[in-house]
C-alpha positions as CSV (number, residue, x, y, z in Angstrom):
1,M,97.7,74.9,174.1
2,T,95.2,72.2,175.3
3,H,92.0,70.9,173.9
4,V,90.3,72.6,176.6
5,D,91.1,75.7,175.6
6,N,89.6,76.2,172.3
7,K,86.8,78.5,173.1
8,F,84.5,76.7,170.4
9,L,84.1,74.0,172.9
10,T,81.0,76.0,174.1
11,F,78.9,75.7,171.4
12,G,79.0,71.9,171.5
13,L,80.3,71.0,168.4
14,N,81.1,67.4,167.8
15,D,84.9,66.3,168.4
16,Y,85.6,65.8,164.6
17,I,85.3,69.8,163.6
18,I,86.7,70.8,167.2
19,R,89.7,68.7,166.0
20,S,90.1,70.2,162.4
21,L,89.7,73.8,164.2
22,Q,92.6,73.1,166.6
23,D,94.9,72.6,163.4
24,L,94.2,75.6,162.0
25,N,94.5,77.2,165.2
26,Y,90.8,78.5,165.2
27,I,90.8,79.0,169.7
28,T,88.5,81.8,169.8
29,P,85.9,82.7,167.9
30,S,84.6,86.1,165.8
31,P,81.9,88.1,166.9
32,I,80.0,87.2,164.1
33,Q,80.7,83.3,164.9
34,T,79.8,83.3,168.4
35,A,76.2,85.3,167.3
36,C,75.7,82.9,164.3
37,I,76.7,79.4,165.1
38,P,74.6,79.0,168.0
39,L,71.3,80.2,166.5
40,L,72.2,77.9,163.1
41,L,73.0,75.0,165.2
42,K,69.3,75.2,166.7
43,G,67.9,75.8,163.3
44,Y,67.1,79.0,163.2
45,D,67.1,81.2,160.1
46,V,70.0,84.0,160.0
47,L,70.4,87.1,158.4
48,G,73.9,88.8,159.3
49,M,75.3,91.8,158.3
50,A,78.9,91.8,158.7
51,Q,82.0,92.8,156.2
52,T,84.6,90.7,154.6
53,G,87.1,89.2,156.7
54,S,84.8,88.8,159.8
55,G,85.0,85.0,160.0
56,K,81.2,84.3,158.4
57,T,82.2,81.5,156.5
58,A,83.1,79.5,159.7
59,A,80.4,81.2,161.1
60,F,77.7,79.3,159.0
61,A,79.5,76.2,157.5
62,L,80.8,74.9,161.2
63,P,76.9,74.1,162.7
64,L,76.0,73.0,159.6
65,L,78.6,70.5,159.1
66,H,77.5,69.4,163.2
67,N,74.2,68.8,161.5
68,I,74.9,67.2,158.4
69,N,74.0,63.7,157.6
70,I,76.7,61.9,156.5
71,N,75.1,58.7,155.2
72,L,73.0,60.2,152.7
73,K,74.9,60.6,149.8
74,K,72.6,63.9,148.4
75,P,73.2,67.9,148.6
76,Q,72.2,68.5,151.9
77,I,73.8,72.1,152.0
78,L,73.8,74.4,149.1
79,V,76.1,78.1,149.2
80,L,75.8,80.5,146.7
81,A,78.6,82.6,145.9
82,P,79.2,85.5,143.9
83,T,82.2,84.8,142.0
84,R,84.1,81.6,141.5
85,E,86.9,82.6,143.3
86,L,84.6,82.8,146.6
87,A,83.1,79.6,145.7
88,V,86.7,78.0,145.4
89,Q,87.4,79.4,149.0
90,V,84.4,78.2,150.6
91,A,84.5,74.9,149.7
92,E,88.2,74.7,150.6
93,A,87.5,76.1,153.9
94,C,84.5,73.2,154.2
95,S,86.6,70.7,153.6
96,L,89.4,71.9,155.8
97,F,86.6,72.1,158.3
98,S,85.1,68.5,157.7
99,K,88.6,66.4,157.0
100,Y,88.4,64.2,160.0
101,I,84.7,63.4,159.2
102,N,84.5,60.2,157.2
103,G,82.3,60.1,153.8
104,I,81.8,63.9,154.2
105,N,82.3,65.1,150.0
106,V,82.3,69.3,149.0
107,L,82.0,70.4,145.5
108,A,82.4,73.4,144.0
109,L,80.2,74.7,140.9
110,Y,81.3,77.8,138.5
111,G,81.3,78.6,135.1
112,G,84.4,78.3,133.3
113,Q,85.0,75.0,134.5
114,R,84.4,72.1,132.1
115,Y,80.7,70.0,132.5
116,E,82.3,67.0,132.2
117,L,84.4,67.3,135.6
118,Q,81.2,68.6,137.5
119,L,79.2,65.5,136.3
120,K,81.5,64.0,137.5
121,A,81.9,65.1,140.8
122,L,78.1,65.1,141.2
123,K,77.2,61.3,140.2
124,K,79.7,60.9,143.6
125,G,76.9,62.4,145.8
126,P,78.7,65.4,147.4
127,Q,76.6,66.4,150.8
128,I,77.9,70.2,150.4
129,V,77.3,72.1,147.1
130,V,79.0,75.8,146.6
131,G,78.6,77.7,143.2
132,T,77.8,80.9,141.5
133,P,74.2,81.4,140.3
134,G,74.6,80.9,137.0
135,R,76.4,77.7,136.9
136,L,73.9,76.3,139.5
137,L,71.1,77.4,137.5
138,D,72.5,75.4,134.3
139,H,72.4,72.5,136.3
140,L,69.0,72.8,137.3
141,N,67.6,73.2,134.4
142,R,69.6,70.7,132.8
143,K,68.6,68.2,135.8
144,T,72.1,66.9,136.9
145,L,71.9,68.5,139.9
146,N,68.9,67.4,142.8
147,L,68.5,69.6,145.6
148,S,65.3,67.7,146.7
149,H,67.2,66.5,150.2
150,L,68.5,69.9,150.7
151,Y,67.9,71.3,154.4
152,S,70.3,74.3,154.3
153,L,71.0,77.4,152.2
154,V,73.5,80.2,152.5
155,I,73.5,83.1,150.3
156,D,76.9,84.7,150.5
157,E,77.5,88.4,149.4
158,A,74.4,88.8,149.1
159,D,74.7,92.9,148.0
160,E,77.9,91.8,145.7
161,M,75.0,89.4,144.1
162,L,72.5,92.3,143.9
163,R,75.6,94.5,142.0
164,M,76.5,92.1,140.2
165,G,73.0,91.2,138.2
166,F,72.7,87.9,140.0
167,I,69.7,88.4,142.2
168,E,67.2,87.4,139.4
169,D,69.0,83.9,139.7
170,V,69.5,83.7,142.8
171,E,65.4,84.0,143.6
172,T,65.2,81.2,140.9
173,I,67.2,79.0,142.7
174,M,65.3,79.9,145.9
175,R,61.8,79.0,144.5
176,S,63.4,75.5,142.9
177,I,64.5,74.3,146.3
178,P,62.4,72.5,149.1
179,K,60.3,75.2,151.1
180,K,61.2,73.7,154.4
181,R,64.4,74.6,155.0
182,Q,67.2,76.6,156.9
183,T,68.3,79.7,155.6
184,A,71.3,82.1,156.0
185,L,71.8,84.9,153.9
186,F,75.1,87.2,154.9
187,S,75.7,90.7,153.6
188,A,77.5,93.5,154.3
189,T,75.0,96.0,153.2
190,M,71.1,95.8,153.5
191,P,69.6,97.3,150.6
192,E,65.8,96.9,149.9
193,A,66.2,94.5,147.3
194,I,67.7,91.8,149.7
195,R,65.0,92.7,152.3
196,R,62.8,91.9,150.0
197,I,64.2,88.4,149.6
198,T,64.5,88.1,152.9
199,R,60.9,89.0,153.9
200,R,59.6,86.3,150.6
201,F,62.3,83.2,151.5
202,M,63.0,83.6,155.0
203,N,60.9,82.3,158.3
204,T,61.5,84.6,160.8
205,P,65.0,85.3,160.8
206,K,67.4,86.2,163.5
207,E,68.8,89.5,163.1
208,I,72.7,89.7,163.7
209,K,74.9,93.0,162.9
210,I,78.1,93.2,163.1
211,Q,80.7,96.5,163.2
212,S,82.8,97.3,160.2
213,S,85.5,94.6,160.0
214,I,87.7,98.1,160.6
215,T,86.8,98.3,163.9
216,N,87.5,94.4,164.4
217,C,90.6,94.9,162.7
218,P,92.6,97.8,164.3
219,D,95.7,96.7,163.1
220,I,95.4,98.0,159.8
221,R,97.3,101.3,159.2
222,Q,95.2,103.2,156.6
223,S,96.8,106.7,155.2
224,F,96.2,108.5,152.1
225,W,98.1,110.6,149.7
226,I,96.4,113.9,147.6
227,V,96.9,113.3,144.2
228,Y,99.3,115.6,142.1
229,G,101.2,114.6,138.8
230,R,101.4,111.4,137.5
231,K,100.2,108.4,139.6
232,T,102.0,105.8,138.5
233,D,104.8,107.9,138.9
234,A,103.9,108.2,142.5
235,L,103.0,104.6,143.2
236,I,105.8,103.1,142.2
237,R,107.8,105.8,144.4
238,F,105.3,104.0,147.3
239,L,106.3,100.5,146.1
240,E,110.2,101.5,146.1
241,V,110.3,102.5,149.7
242,E,107.8,100.1,151.3
243,D,108.4,96.8,152.8
244,F,105.8,94.6,151.7
245,S,105.3,90.8,151.6
246,A,102.3,90.8,149.1
247,T,100.2,93.8,147.8
248,I,96.8,94.2,145.9
249,I,96.7,97.3,143.8
250,F,92.9,98.0,143.2
251,V,92.0,100.2,140.0
252,R,88.1,100.5,138.9
253,T,88.2,99.2,135.7
254,K,89.1,95.9,133.2
255,S,91.7,98.5,131.3
256,A,93.5,99.8,133.9
257,T,94.7,96.7,135.8
258,L,96.7,95.8,132.6
259,E,98.0,99.9,132.4
260,V,99.3,99.5,135.2
261,S,100.3,95.9,135.1
262,E,102.5,97.1,131.8
263,V,104.0,99.9,134.2
264,L,104.6,97.8,136.9
265,E,106.9,95.3,134.9
266,K,108.8,98.2,132.9
267,H,109.8,98.9,136.1
268,G,111.1,95.6,137.1
269,Y,108.1,94.6,139.8
270,N,106.7,91.2,139.7
271,S,103.0,91.7,139.1
272,A,99.8,89.9,137.3
273,A,96.3,92.0,136.5
274,L,93.4,89.9,137.6
275,N,89.9,91.0,135.9
276,G,87.0,89.5,135.3
277,D,88.0,88.6,131.1
278,M,90.6,86.2,132.0
279,N,90.0,82.7,131.6
280,Q,89.2,80.4,134.4
281,S,92.5,78.7,134.0
282,L,94.6,81.7,134.3
283,R,93.1,83.1,137.1
284,E,93.8,80.2,139.2
285,Q,97.4,80.2,137.9
286,T,97.7,84.2,139.0
287,L,96.1,83.4,142.7
288,E,98.2,80.3,142.9
289,R,101.3,82.7,141.8
290,L,100.3,84.5,144.8
291,K,100.5,82.5,147.1
292,N,102.7,80.8,146.7
293,G,105.7,83.7,146.7
294,T,106.3,83.8,143.2
295,L,103.9,86.4,142.5
296,D,104.5,90.1,144.5
297,I,101.9,92.2,143.4
298,L,98.3,91.8,142.0
299,I,96.5,94.4,140.5
300,A,92.5,93.9,140.4
301,T,89.1,95.6,140.1
302,D,87.1,95.1,143.0
303,V,84.7,92.1,141.4
304,A,87.9,89.7,140.4
305,A,89.4,90.3,144.0
306,R,86.1,89.3,146.0
307,G,86.6,86.5,147.9
308,L,90.4,86.7,148.1
309,D,92.2,85.6,151.1
310,V,96.2,85.2,151.2
311,D,98.2,85.3,154.2
312,R,101.1,87.0,152.5
313,I,98.6,90.3,151.3
314,S,100.0,93.3,154.1
315,W,99.2,96.0,151.7
316,V,96.5,96.9,149.9
317,I,96.6,100.8,147.8
318,N,93.6,102.0,146.3
319,Y,95.0,103.2,143.4
320,D,91.4,104.2,142.2
321,I,89.4,105.7,145.3
322,P,86.2,103.2,145.4
323,M,82.7,104.9,145.1
324,D,81.4,103.7,148.4
325,A,82.5,103.4,151.7
326,E,81.4,99.7,152.2
327,S,84.0,98.9,148.8
328,Y,86.6,100.3,150.6
329,V,86.1,98.6,153.4
330,H,85.7,95.3,151.3
331,R,89.3,96.0,150.1
332,I,91.6,96.9,152.5
333,G,90.0,93.8,154.4
334,R,92.1,91.5,151.9
335,T,94.9,92.7,154.3
336,G,94.6,92.8,158.7
337,R,92.5,89.7,158.9
338,A,92.1,87.0,161.3
339,G,94.4,89.2,163.5
340,R,97.3,90.0,161.2
341,S,98.4,93.7,160.9
342,G,98.1,94.8,157.5
343,K,98.6,98.7,156.0
344,A,96.2,100.3,153.5
345,L,97.0,103.5,151.0
346,L,94.5,105.5,149.5
347,F,95.0,108.2,146.5
348,V,92.8,110.8,146.8
349,E,92.1,113.3,143.9
350,N,90.7,116.8,144.8
351,R,87.1,116.4,143.5
352,E,86.9,112.9,145.4
353,R,87.9,114.3,148.8
354,R,84.1,114.2,149.4
355,L,84.1,110.4,149.3
356,L,87.5,110.3,151.4
357,K,85.1,112.2,154.1
358,N,82.6,109.8,153.9
359,I,84.8,106.8,153.9
360,E,86.3,108.5,157.2
361,R,82.6,108.9,158.4
362,I,81.8,105.2,158.0
363,V,85.2,103.7,159.4
364,K,84.7,105.7,162.4
365,T,88.4,107.1,162.1
366,T,90.8,109.7,160.8
367,I,93.0,108.2,158.3
368,R,96.4,110.0,158.2
369,E,97.6,112.1,155.1
370,V,101.3,110.9,154.0
371,T,103.2,112.9,151.4
372,I,105.2,111.4,148.4
373,P,108.6,109.6,149.2
374,N,111.0,112.4,148.2
375,V,114.7,111.7,146.6
376,N,116.5,111.3,149.7
377,I,114.3,108.7,151.0
378,L,114.6,107.1,147.7
379,A,118.1,107.3,147.4
380,Q,118.6,105.8,151.0
381,K,116.5,103.0,149.9
382,R,117.9,101.9,147.4
383,L,121.3,102.2,149.2
384,K,120.3,100.0,152.0
385,K,118.9,97.3,149.3
386,L,122.4,97.4,147.4
387,S,124.0,97.4,150.6
388,E,122.3,94.2,151.6
389,K,122.6,92.6,148.1
390,I,126.5,93.1,148.5
391,K,126.7,91.5,152.0
392,I,125.2,88.4,150.3
393,Y,127.7,88.5,147.4
394,L,130.9,88.7,149.5
395,N,129.5,85.4,151.1
396,S,129.4,83.5,148.0
397,S,131.2,80.4,147.8
398,D,132.2,81.3,143.7
399,L,133.5,84.7,144.5
400,E,137.4,83.7,144.2
401,K,136.5,82.8,140.0
402,Y,135.6,86.6,139.7
403,K,138.2,88.0,141.3
404,Q,140.2,86.2,138.5
405,L,138.4,88.7,136.1
406,L,139.6,92.0,137.6
407,P,142.8,91.9,135.6
408,K,141.2,90.9,132.7
409,I,139.2,94.1,132.6
410,Y,142.0,96.6,131.9
411,P,145.0,94.5,131.0
412,H,147.0,97.4,129.7
413,E,146.7,99.7,132.2
414,E,146.6,100.4,136.1
415,I,143.3,100.6,138.0
416,N,142.3,102.7,140.3
417,L,140.3,100.0,142.8
418,L,138.2,102.7,144.4
419,N,137.1,104.0,140.4
420,L,136.2,101.0,139.3
421,S,134.1,99.9,142.3
422,A,132.5,103.1,141.6
423,A,131.9,102.1,138.3
424,L,130.6,98.7,138.9
425,L,128.1,100.3,141.4
426,K,126.7,102.1,139.0
427,I,126.4,99.4,136.6
428,A,124.7,97.3,138.9
429,Q,122.0,100.0,139.5
430,G,121.2,99.8,135.8
431,E,117.8,102.2,135.6
432,R,117.4,103.0,139.2
433,P,120.5,105.2,140.1
434,L,121.9,105.8,143.3
435,I,122.2,109.5,142.7
436,I,118.8,111.1,141.7
437,A,118.1,114.7,140.3
438,P,116.1,117.2,143.0
439,D,112.4,116.9,142.8
440,M,110.9,119.8,140.7
441,K,110.1,122.7,143.0
442,R,106.5,122.9,141.4
443,N,105.7,119.6,143.0
444,I,106.8,120.3,145.8
445,Y,104.9,124.0,145.8
446,K,101.7,122.1,144.5
447,S,102.1,119.4,147.6
448,N,102.3,121.9,150.2
449,F,99.5,124.4,148.4
450,I,97.4,120.9,148.3
451,K,98.4,120.6,152.4
452,D,98.3,124.0,153.7
453,N,95.1,125.5,151.6
454,C,92.7,122.5,151.0
455,R,92.9,120.6,154.4
456,K,92.8,123.5,156.5
457,D,91.1,126.4,154.5
458,D,87.7,125.4,153.5
459,K,87.2,128.8,152.0
460,R,90.3,128.9,150.0
461,N,89.5,125.1,149.3
462,Q,86.6,126.0,147.2
463,K,89.0,127.4,144.5
464,I,90.1,124.1,143.2
465,F,86.6,123.0,142.8
466,R,85.5,125.9,140.9
467,R,83.6,125.1,137.6
468,D,83.6,128.7,135.5
469,K,81.5,129.2,132.0
470,K,84.2,128.0,129.7
471,F,83.9,124.8,131.3
472,L,80.4,124.6,131.1
473,E,79.9,125.2,127.7
474,L,82.0,121.8,126.7
475,I,79.5,119.7,128.4
476,D,76.1,118.2,127.3
477,L,73.9,117.5,130.6
478,Y,71.8,114.1,129.7
479,R,68.8,112.5,131.9
480,I,68.7,109.3,132.7
481,E,65.6,106.9,133.7
482,V,66.8,105.7,136.8
483,G,67.3,107.1,140.3
484,K,67.6,106.6,144.1
485,D,64.1,104.6,144.2
486,D,66.2,102.0,141.8
487,G,68.7,101.5,144.4
488,V,71.7,103.0,141.9
489,E,74.5,104.3,142.7
490,V,76.6,106.9,141.3
491,R,79.4,104.1,140.6
492,H,76.7,102.1,138.9
493,I,75.9,104.8,136.4
494,V,79.4,105.9,135.7
495,G,80.3,102.1,134.8
496,A,77.5,101.7,132.6
497,I,78.3,104.3,130.7
498,A,81.7,104.6,130.7
499,N,81.5,100.4,129.0
500,E,78.8,101.1,126.8
501,A,79.8,104.5,125.5
502,N,83.2,103.6,125.6
503,I,84.4,107.1,127.7
504,P,86.7,106.9,129.9
505,S,85.0,107.4,133.4
506,R,87.7,110.2,133.9
507,Q,85.8,112.3,131.4
508,I,82.2,112.2,132.9
509,G,81.3,114.8,134.8
510,N,78.8,115.3,137.4
511,V,75.9,112.7,138.3
512,K,72.9,113.6,140.2
513,L,70.8,111.1,141.8
514,F,67.1,112.2,141.9
515,S,64.1,109.5,143.0
516,K,62.4,108.3,139.6
517,Y,65.9,109.6,137.4
518,S,69.3,111.0,137.3
519,T,71.4,113.4,135.5
520,I,74.5,113.0,134.1
521,E,77.4,115.4,132.2
522,L,79.0,114.2,129.5
523,P,81.7,115.8,127.2
524,K,80.3,117.9,123.9
525,G,80.4,116.2,120.5
526,I,79.6,112.7,121.7
527,S,78.0,110.9,118.3
528,K,74.7,109.9,118.3
529,T,75.9,106.3,117.6
530,L,77.5,105.8,121.3
531,I,74.3,107.6,122.7
532,Q,72.3,105.5,120.9
533,S,74.1,102.2,121.9
534,C,73.4,103.4,125.6
535,I,69.4,103.7,125.4
536,R,68.8,100.2,125.6
537,T,71.7,99.5,128.4
538,R,70.0,98.5,131.6
539,I,71.2,99.2,135.5
540,F,69.7,96.6,137.7
541,N,67.3,95.3,134.7
542,K,65.8,99.0,133.9
543,P,66.5,100.5,130.6
544,I,68.0,103.6,131.3
545,N,66.5,105.5,128.1
546,I,69.7,108.2,128.3
547,K,68.4,111.5,126.8
548,L,69.8,114.7,126.1
549,L,68.7,117.8,127.7
550,K,69.3,120.8,125.5
551,N,68.4,123.3,127.4
552,Y,68.9,123.3,131.1
553,R,70.5,125.8,133.8
554,I,73.3,125.0,135.9
555,N,72.9,126.5,139.4
556,N,76.7,126.7,140.7
557,N,76.7,127.8,144.2
558,K,80.2,127.6,145.0
559,N,80.3,130.3,142.2
560,K,77.2,132.1,142.7
561,F,76.1,132.3,139.2
562,L,73.5,130.7,137.0
563,V,74.2,129.7,133.2
564,R,71.6,128.7,130.7
565,R,72.8,126.2,128.5
566,I,72.5,127.3,124.8
567,P,73.5,124.9,121.5
568,V,77.7,125.0,121.4
569,R,79.0,125.2,118.0
570,N,82.6,123.7,118.7
571,S,82.7,120.3,120.0
572,L,84.8,118.9,122.7
573,S,87.9,116.8,122.1
574,K,88.6,113.7,124.7
575,K,92.2,115.6,125.3
576,N,90.8,119.5,126.3
577,F,87.9,117.2,128.1
578,S,90.3,115.4,129.9
579,N,92.3,118.2,131.2
580,R,89.4,120.2,132.6
581,K,89.4,121.9,136.0
582,S,88.3,119.3,138.6
583,I,84.6,119.2,140.0
584,S,83.2,118.1,143.2
């Protein structure tokens, strides 16, 4: 491929940048790059709406690098990123794009790294600084970061900044930098809080909206499985029959990353957890292992995996369904990037079918249903793997040494070689036998019931979601003082209550959002101490002021009956509540 074939030449970028793009095999710009690069080269403010994996980093980095003043050893470009991983990734990308430009210095500033290292790097005069809001504010307050010569500001993943509670820090940073500057803001969604920032701090920005990355990456094969039985058992089966180079398993909570990782390790899988509680050094080591191939499976939360881009990832498993379609798009965007093919599997519980429908509507595609691999498929897969392994060992150079051991196994009696081979075959398989007991009929029945009744017949499907009077007597309804007007979603409320009250998310019932407030169903018998600890809990910096509603009426449209709540004598144990019927 010749230098002339590179379509980035049409933008007028300098030869040094074009040369680096050739090395990286960047030939055809993505839609977000085609739209943003010309505008940023001309100095316009840009407001871009695009999903993860659409090429946003190159969209802002290339034009800003083109306009940089190499001789000025002061920060000229500032990029704000919500997570340490994304900050490091953006800094590395900027370094790669500018590797042929002499005198360019790129620095990543993030929490968890020693201040001495960052102070030493700041003294060298980096022209490009990429950082997380918290650490950047620390340096500004210490006056160790001088942004007086800044001419370009980039806010990446603005909606994630909002979700993580960093938006006030972002506004503080924007107030402390020169008003005469170029600003680029990128976000997958555009909530009102982000719109307010654009109106206050941006100069008539050019708005660009790119379709979902699912549309841009048709090579992602999406499927879902209706959960029955234990999810960990099903996960092991799917992993065993699937051919993948590396996979990310997404879960909702930090504790779930450890639980799933422990199960996988017991079954012999090379896996590791990635969550916000890990120190920076361990996080970096884990990601490096995933990149270099010494780690095959990563179990992560949404926040921990934000900004992660590893070529080896060919499969994404949504072990816990995300609470909104945008998060689903972000998750499966970890695979199928930059034209690569990938696969995505979604675990869906019966009560989560509405979330599946919402995801299908947003990504504008019908996600195909799959069944759990049966014992015949498992046995065939195990036999195939073992056969391939035997072929490799048959060509071993030291096979003669092992032949000499055969007569020593039973020295005083004659051995049937066929029986000996079968015995050694059984030993070699260990805890994964080639001969597996048939699946229980109840599982097969339940699978067929779900397939035939839930998916095809909406009237009979209502039976699965039925909430009876007995269940309604086992819950209490609470009111919290945040609602739709505050920009909250169900996932924010569930996450806050689960963390502060130490209640597993599966034990939280219906959450209903109203304009000024919301209601949430919690198991009866929760101690007053736990509720008291939640009163001052904040969602989007607003106290929730949770209160018990002692008398209320629940209208169940599916069952067509009305129940008046009365004080219930018996408290509800966690065990009983976790086994209650699923609700929509």
